[in-house]
C-alpha positions as protocol buffer text, in pm:
chain_id: "A"
residue {
  index: 1
  type: MET
  ca { x: 4635 y: 5518 z: 3891 }
}
residue {
  index: 2
  type: GLU
  ca { x: 5007 y: 5520 z: 3940 }
}
residue {
  index: 3
  type: ARG
  ca { x: 5209 y: 5790 z: 3774 }
}
residue {
  index: 4
  type: ASN
  ca { x: 5551 y: 5692 z: 3647 }
}
residue {
  index: 5
  type: HIS
  ca { x: 5715 y: 6033 z: 3656 }
}
residue {
  index: 6
  type: THR
  ca { x: 6095 y: 6046 z: 3620 }
}
residue {
  index: 7
  type: PRO
  ca { x: 6242 y: 6353 z: 3783 }
}
residue {
  index: 8
  type: SER
  ca { x: 6497 y: 6535 z: 3564 }
}
residue {
  index: 9
  type: VAL
  ca { x: 6867 y: 6516 z: 3641 }
}
residue {
  index: 10
  type: LEU
  ca { x: 6891 y: 6882 z: 3728 }
}
residue {
  index: 11
  type: LYS
  ca { x: 6578 y: 6881 z: 3949 }
}
residue {
  index: 12
  type: ALA
  ca { x: 6699 y: 6567 z: 4137 }
}
residue {
  index: 13
  type: ALA
  ca { x: 7046 y: 6713 z: 4183 }
}
residue {
  index: 14
  type: LEU
  ca { x: 6914 y: 7047 z: 4308 }
}
residue {
  index: 15
  type: GLN
  ca { x: 6699 y: 6861 z: 4559 }
}
residue {
  index: 16
  type: ALA
  ca { x: 7004 y: 6637 z: 4655 }
}
residue {
  index: 17
  type: LYS
  ca { x: 6832 y: 6319 z: 4570 }
}
residue {
  index: 18
  type: CYS
  ca { x: 7004 y: 5984 z: 4512 }
}
residue {
  index: 19
  type: PRO
  ca { x: 7166 y: 5964 z: 4169 }
}
residue {
  index: 20
  type: ARG
  ca { x: 7053 y: 5606 z: 4118 }
}
residue {
  index: 21
  type: CYS
  ca { x: 6688 y: 5616 z: 4209 }
}
residue {
  index: 22
  type: ARG
  ca { x: 6625 y: 5998 z: 4231 }
}
residue {
  index: 23
  type: GLU
  ca { x: 6392 y: 5927 z: 4529 }
}
residue {
  index: 24
  type: GLY
  ca { x: 6591 y: 5904 z: 4849 }
}
residue {
  index: 25
  type: ASN
  ca { x: 6750 y: 6208 z: 5015 }
}
residue {
  index: 26
  type: MET
  ca { x: 7131 y: 6224 z: 5020 }
}
residue {
  index: 27
  type: PHE
  ca { x: 7129 y: 6450 z: 5327 }
}
residue {
  index: 28
  type: THR
  ca { x: 6945 y: 6474 z: 5652 }
}
residue {
  index: 29
  type: GLY
  ca { x: 6874 y: 6815 z: 5797 }
}
residue {
  index: 30
  type: LYS
  ca { x: 6844 y: 7159 z: 5636 }
}
residue {
  index: 31
  type: THR
  ca { x: 7129 y: 7312 z: 5445 }
}
residue {
  index: 32
  type: TYR
  ca { x: 7177 y: 7610 z: 5686 }
}
residue {
  index: 33
  type: ALA
  ca { x: 7097 y: 7433 z: 6019 }
}
residue {
  index: 34
  type: LEU
  ca { x: 7394 y: 7436 z: 6253 }
}
residue {
  index: 35
  type: LYS
  ca { x: 7541 y: 7085 z: 6300 }
}
residue {
  index: 36
  type: ALA
  ca { x: 7231 y: 6929 z: 6145 }
}
residue {
  index: 37
  type: GLN
  ca { x: 7345 y: 6884 z: 5785 }
}
residue {
  index: 38
  type: LYS
  ca { x: 7467 y: 6522 z: 5764 }
}
residue {
  index: 39
  type: MET
  ca { x: 7509 y: 6301 z: 5461 }
}
residue {
  index: 40
  type: ASN
  ca { x: 7345 y: 5959 z: 5472 }
}
residue {
  index: 41
  type: GLU
  ca { x: 7573 y: 5665 z: 5433 }
}
residue {
  index: 42
  type: THR
  ca { x: 7330 y: 5488 z: 5205 }
}
residue {
  index: 43
  type: CYS
  ca { x: 7018 y: 5590 z: 5016 }
}
residue {
  index: 44
  type: PRO
  ca { x: 6711 y: 5535 z: 5230 }
}
residue {
  index: 45
  type: HIS
  ca { x: 6515 y: 5426 z: 4921 }
}
residue {
  index: 46
  type: CYS
  ca { x: 6743 y: 5203 z: 4709 }
}
residue {
  index: 47
  type: GLY
  ca { x: 7035 y: 5130 z: 4943 }
}
residue {
  index: 48
  type: LEU
  ca { x: 7307 y: 5285 z: 4724 }
}
residue {
  index: 49
  type: ARG
  ca { x: 7626 y: 5333 z: 4929 }
}
residue {
  index: 50
  type: TYR
  ca { x: 7740 y: 5694 z: 4861 }
}
residue {
  index: 51
  type: GLU
  ca { x: 8097 y: 5671 z: 4974 }
}
residue {
  index: 52
  type: ARG
  ca { x: 8233 y: 5433 z: 4713 }
}
residue {
  index: 53
  type: GLU
  ca { x: 8563 y: 5377 z: 4901 }
}
residue {
  index: 54
  type: PRO
  ca { x: 8740 y: 5524 z: 5204 }
}
residue {
  index: 55
  type: GLY
  ca { x: 8833 y: 5885 z: 5130 }
}
residue {
  index: 56
  type: TYR
  ca { x: 8608 y: 5900 z: 4830 }
}
residue {
  index: 57
  type: PHE
  ca { x: 8473 y: 6247 z: 4916 }
}
residue {
  index: 58
  type: TYR
  ca { x: 8816 y: 6408 z: 4923 }
}
residue {
  index: 59
  type: VAL
  ca { x: 8763 y: 6474 z: 4553 }
}
residue {
  index: 60
  type: ALA
  ca { x: 8460 y: 6682 z: 4651 }
}
residue {
  index: 61
  type: MET
  ca { x: 8707 y: 6938 z: 4797 }
}
residue {
  index: 62
  type: PHE
  ca { x: 8827 y: 7017 z: 4443 }
}
residue {
  index: 63
  type: VAL
  ca { x: 8465 y: 7071 z: 4329 }
}
residue {
  index: 64
  type: SER
  ca { x: 8403 y: 7286 z: 4636 }
}
residue {
  index: 65
  type: TYR
  ca { x: 8716 y: 7488 z: 4564 }
}
residue {
  index: 66
  type: ALA
  ca { x: 8592 y: 7552 z: 4209 }
}
residue {
  index: 67
  type: LEU
  ca { x: 8252 y: 7659 z: 4335 }
}
residue {
  index: 68
  type: ALA
  ca { x: 8413 y: 7886 z: 4595 }
}
residue {
  index: 69
  type: MET
  ca { x: 8639 y: 8051 z: 4339 }
}
residue {
  index: 70
  type: ALA
  ca { x: 8347 y: 8120 z: 4104 }
}
residue {
  index: 71
  type: GLU
  ca { x: 8148 y: 8269 z: 4391 }
}
residue {
  index: 72
  type: MET
  ca { x: 8434 y: 8494 z: 4493 }
}
residue {
  index: 73
  type: ILE
  ca { x: 8494 y: 8619 z: 4142 }
}
residue {
  index: 74
  type: VAL
  ca { x: 8126 y: 8704 z: 4107 }
}
residue {
  index: 75
  type: ALA
  ca { x: 8125 y: 8872 z: 4447 }
}
residue {
  index: 76
  type: CYS
  ca { x: 8421 y: 9091 z: 4353 }
}
residue {
  index: 77
  type: MET
  ca { x: 8283 y: 9179 z: 4017 }
}
residue {
  index: 78
  type: GLY
  ca { x: 7940 y: 9259 z: 4168 }
}
residue {
  index: 79
  type: PHE
  ca { x: 8105 y: 9471 z: 4438 }
}
residue {
  index: 80
  type: TYR
  ca { x: 8291 y: 9668 z: 4168 }
}
residue {
  index: 81
  type: LEU
  ca { x: 7984 y: 9714 z: 3950 }
}
residue {
  index: 82
  type: PHE
  ca { x: 7774 y: 9840 z: 4238 }
}
residue {
  index: 83
  type: THR
  ca { x: 8034 y: 10067 z: 4398 }
}
residue {
  index: 84
  type: GLY
  ca { x: 8305 y: 10144 z: 4141 }
}
residue {
  index: 85
  type: TYR
  ca { x: 8552 y: 10133 z: 4429 }
}
residue {
  index: 86
  type: MET
  ca { x: 8916 y: 10061 z: 4322 }
}
residue {
  index: 87
  type: GLU
  ca { x: 9121 y: 10225 z: 4598 }
}
residue {
  index: 88
  type: GLY
  ca { x: 9224 y: 9930 z: 4806 }
}
residue {
  index: 89
  type: PRO
  ca { x: 9191 y: 9558 z: 4850 }
}
residue {
  index: 90
  type: TRP
  ca { x: 9013 y: 9551 z: 5190 }
}
residue {
  index: 91
  type: PRO
  ca { x: 8647 y: 9579 z: 5078 }
}
residue {
  index: 92
  type: TYR
  ca { x: 8714 y: 9308 z: 4821 }
}
residue {
  index: 93
  type: LEU
  ca { x: 8875 y: 9088 z: 5081 }
}
residue {
  index: 94
  type: ILE
  ca { x: 8572 y: 9138 z: 5311 }
}
residue {
  index: 95
  type: ALA
  ca { x: 8334 y: 9060 z: 5019 }
}
residue {
  index: 96
  type: THR
  ca { x: 8515 y: 8738 z: 4933 }
}
residue {
  index: 97
  type: ILE
  ca { x: 8545 y: 8611 z: 5289 }
}
residue {
  index: 98
  type: GLY
  ca { x: 8176 y: 8687 z: 5352 }
}
residue {
  index: 99
  type: THR
  ca { x: 8077 y: 8509 z: 5034 }
}
residue {
  index: 100
  type: VAL
  ca { x: 8274 y: 8199 z: 5123 }
}
residue {
  index: 101
  type: ILE
  ca { x: 8126 y: 8192 z: 5475 }
}
residue {
  index: 102
  type: VAL
  ca { x: 7770 y: 8236 z: 5350 }
}
residue {
  index: 103
  type: PHE
  ca { x: 7800 y: 7982 z: 5071 }
}
residue {
  index: 104
  type: SER
  ca { x: 8007 y: 7715 z: 5248 }
}
residue {
  index: 105
  type: PRO
  ca { x: 7703 y: 7497 z: 5351 }
}
residue {
  index: 106
  type: LEU
  ca { x: 7580 y: 7501 z: 4987 }
}
residue {
  index: 107
  type: ASN
  ca { x: 7933 y: 7418 z: 4862 }
}
residue {
  index: 108
  type: TYR
  ca { x: 7956 y: 7125 z: 5105 }
}
residue {
  index: 109
  type: ARG
  ca { x: 7627 y: 6983 z: 4985 }
}
residue {
  index: 110
  type: TYR
  ca { x: 7646 y: 7046 z: 4614 }
}
residue {
  index: 111
  type: SER
  ca { x: 8017 y: 6952 z: 4573 }
}
residue {
  index: 112
  type: ARG
  ca { x: 7918 y: 6605 z: 4682 }
}
residue {
  index: 113
  type: VAL
  ca { x: 7610 y: 6604 z: 4460 }
}
residue {
  index: 114
  type: VAL
  ca { x: 7815 y: 6712 z: 4157 }
}
residue {
  index: 115
  type: LEU
  ca { x: 8072 y: 6440 z: 4237 }
}
residue {
  index: 116
  type: LEU
  ca { x: 7811 y: 6168 z: 4258 }
}
residue {
  index: 117
  type: TYR
  ca { x: 7597 y: 6279 z: 3966 }
}
residue {
  index: 118
  type: TRP
  ca { x: 7853 y: 6381 z: 3704 }
}
residue {
  index: 119
  type: LEU
  ca { x: 8200 y: 6279 z: 3806 }
}
residue {
  index: 120
  type: THR
  ca { x: 8149 y: 5923 z: 3924 }
}
residue {
  index: 121
  type: PRO
  ca { x: 8156 y: 5653 z: 3661 }
}
residue {
  index: 122
  type: GLY
  ca { x: 7935 y: 5357 z: 3737 }
}
residue {
  index: 123
  type: ILE
  ca { x: 7654 y: 5548 z: 3910 }
}
residue {
  index: 124
  type: SER
  ca { x: 7360 y: 5622 z: 3678 }
}
residue {
  index: 125
  type: TYR
  ca { x: 6988 y: 5652 z: 3699 }
}
residue {
  index: 126
  type: GLN
  ca { x: 6819 y: 5309 z: 3716 }
}
residue {
  index: 127
  type: PRO
  ca { x: 6441 y: 5346 z: 3699 }
}
residue {
  index: 128
  type: GLN
  ca { x: 6381 y: 4994 z: 3816 }
}
residue {
  index: 129
  type: THR
  ca { x: 6513 y: 5092 z: 4163 }
}
residue {
  index: 130
  type: LYS
  ca { x: 6228 y: 5343 z: 4203 }
}
residue {
  index: 131
  type: SER
  ca { x: 5959 y: 5081 z: 4253 }
}
residue {
  index: 132
  type: VAL
  ca { x: 6132 y: 4810 z: 4460 }
}
residue {
  index: 133
  type: PRO
  ca { x: 6372 y: 4909 z: 4739 }
}
residue {
  index: 134
  type: GLU
  ca { x: 6666 y: 4677 z: 4799 }
}
residue {
  index: 135
  type: LYS
  ca { x: 6667 y: 4466 z: 5107 }
}
residue {
  index: 136
  type: ARG
  ca { x: 6988 y: 4502 z: 5311 }
}
């Protein structure tokens, strides 16, 4: 008995699956492995080419910037709420730099996922690509 289960958009995006088939992995390697996180050029399941044109992922830098700014604001607010310290900027600067360093692998991965899932017209879920992979 074959189950025709469609993964939700959010679940597929969090798992960094292909936006067209929601089956193939967009990245090889683990998120926090040194020099091992690499984006596939095409989906291993349906053959979707991720980089639509040369320089396509430069736009992901803007998404990554927005993610980093939100993380830094939350880090500074959390630091203040836990410590109540308002004497100088140095602890806040250390908290923001540490936050950016810790979350940069996630920002790299999910800025590209956000770009492909929600900011790219022309790429949408096509359930017919789940069952029959394209021949290339």
